[in-house]
N, C-alpha and C positions, 0 to 999 in steps of 0.2 A: 504494500500500500504506500502511496506517495504522501510525503509530508506537505504541509501547507505552503512552505516556501518553494518547494519544487513545483507544485501545482501552479502557483502564481507566476513563476518564471516561465513555465510552458505557456500559460495563458497569454502573457505579455509577448512572448515570441510569436505566437499565432496572430495576435493583434497587429504586431509590427509588419506582418506579411498577409494582412487580410485580403488584399487584392489577389495575391497568388492563391490563397485558400479558396476564394470565390471561384476563380477560374478553374482550379483543379476539380472542384465539386460540381460546378454548373456550367462551365464554359464562359464564353465572352458575355459581358454585360451589354444591355441596350445602350446605356449612356455612361461613359466612364467619368464624366465630370459631375455626375449627380451625387447628392448627399446619400441617397439610398440606391444601391445597384440592384437591378432586376435582370434576371437571366434572359438572354435572347430566345432561348429554347422554350421558356415558360415564364411569363411575367409574374406568375404566382410565387416564384422563388425570389427572395430578396435578402439583402444584407446591408445594414447601416455601415457607412464607410467613414463618417466624420463624427467628432464629438465624443461625449462620454458613452454613447451607445454603439460605438464602433465595434464591429464583430458580432452584433446581435443579428441573427438570421431568422427567417420565417418562411415556411411553405404555407401560404395563405389558404389554398384550397384544401389542404389536409389538416389545418388548424394546429400545426406543430412549429416549434422554434426553440431557440436557445442561444447560448453564447458560443464562442469559438471552440470550447471543449465538448459541447454537447453533440 
């Protein structure tokens, strides 16, 4: 089991690379300059890219979401 410090370090590393994480999971975004990226393949998939919600993702049509570790 991971300790809290390790978990936070991993979370921060993922947030630092949120753009790469989005592309690996869902492909190219519709608009790279947007505050919230939506996948070209399905605009129901989104991730916040700026501010304190960076890395929060949602699949709107499935009603699921979470942070970069979920």
